[in-house]
N, C-alpha and C positions, 0 to 999 in steps of 0.2 A: 542221448546224445552233445551235453559235456561228456563222453568217454570215447566218446568217436570222432573229435575233437581234438582228444587231449593225445590224441592216440598219433591222428592224424602227424599232430607236431611235436610229438616224438618221431617219425616213422619223419618223416619229413628230413630233418633233424642226422635220423640213422643212416638214411643211407645219399647225405650229404658228405659229410663227417668220412661216411663208409666208406661213398669214393675214394674222397681224397687220403685217407688212409692205406691203403691198399694200392692206388696207386705208384702215390712216390718211394714204399718200403714195399710191396712189392712189385709190380705188374715194370715199370721201369726198369728197374735191375735184369728182372729174367733178362725182357727185350734183349735192353746193353752187354747179357753177356750167353746171350744161345742162341744171337738170330744174328747169321752168315756180316750183315760189317754192323757200325756201325748209322753208314748212314740209313742205311733202312730199319733198326731199331728208332732214330731218332723221326720218322717217318709215320714212322708207325703211330707212336708215340703223342706226333701234332694235332692225329686226326683222332685220336686219346683223349689229349686232355683240351681237344672239342664239344667231344662226344660231355665228357666231367662236367666242363662249365656250362652246357648247355644244362644237363640237369640238373646244378648246379645252382641257375635262373631257376629254374619254375621247382623245388624244392622251399625256393627261399618265398618265391612269390605264396603260393601252398602256406608252409608255418607261418605267413599276413597274416592271407587269409583264413584258415581256423585259430591262431592264436585271437586275434579281431574278435571270430563271433563265439568264439569260448571265452573271452574279457567281458561282452556285452552281455552273450543271459548269464554270465553266474557275478557277475562288477553292475552290472546296469550301462558302464560305457565300453568304449572297443577299447578303450590308453593308444590311440597311436603311438602316446613317445613313452614309454618302456624301458626295459633298462634290455630287455628278449628284444622288440622288438629293432635299438637303435644297435646293437650289436650285426641283427639279418636283416638294416640295410645296410652298411659295411660290410658284412660281405657279402651285401651285391658287387656294391660300389668296386670290393676287391677285385670282383669276376668280373666284371665288363670287365678293367681299368685294363685285363690282364688278357681276355678272350680277347676287346675288340680294338685293341693298343699297341697294345707291343706282341700279341702272339700274331696278324698280320704282317705287323717288318721283320722277326725269325724267320718267317715268311719267304718277308721279299729276301731278305738275307740270306735266308738255305735256297731261293732261285738261280741267283746271280750267282751262290760263288759252285754251284752244284754239289759233287761229294768236299760236305765241308772239311775233313784229314788230308783232303791231299793243295787243302787250304797254307799259305808258311803262318804261324800265327803273330806272325806283326803286321798279317797283312789288315788294314780299318775294317772292312768287312769282317772276320773274322774276329777282333776285339769288338763291336758293338755286340754283333750275336750275344758271341758271350755274356756285353752288358749286358744286356737284353735278359739272357738263362738267367740270372743272376737276378736280376728285374720279378722274373719269370715268380720264383722258385717260390723270393720270399711273399710275393702276394700271394704264391701257397697255402705255405710257410702262417703268413695271417688272416685267412681264408681259417683256417683250420681251430689257428687260436683260440679266434670267435672262436667258432663255429660251438667248445668246449668252453668258450664262457655260457653262451650263450645256454646251452645244455643242463649249466650249472647252475642259471639265475628260475631258468623252467622246474628243474631237480626238483630246487630249492623252492619252486610255491610253489608245485604241487603240493606237498608235506602236509 
């Protein structure tokens, strides 16, 4: 049981972090360089980012549950306020902000503008979209860095 819980913790982190790395380093650049238009690439990125966020939320909850049960079985207490748990909660918080605050505002702006590349760079909607995109990227990078920190603490604890 202990090994299965550790496996679930590591699997949830690996899936979440691997998804983020694949999304940012492989998929998004490939879409923007191969699809016939940036608008189409942006539509695919928007849809897949939502899936990545949902996957992250599931992975984060699975990690917390497996970790708390693992701690209870090994240490006699769930230790809900541990470094790894705090980092995972921060990852979940950033993911929720990105998915439910930033992404809907970006989607509204995209719908309002139509093809973004046809909107003047000085247009207030495009400026706002670009600002939100920067925040979306920062939040995703924050999730990745927090996840790497979590992985470090978990690996150190298991040794």
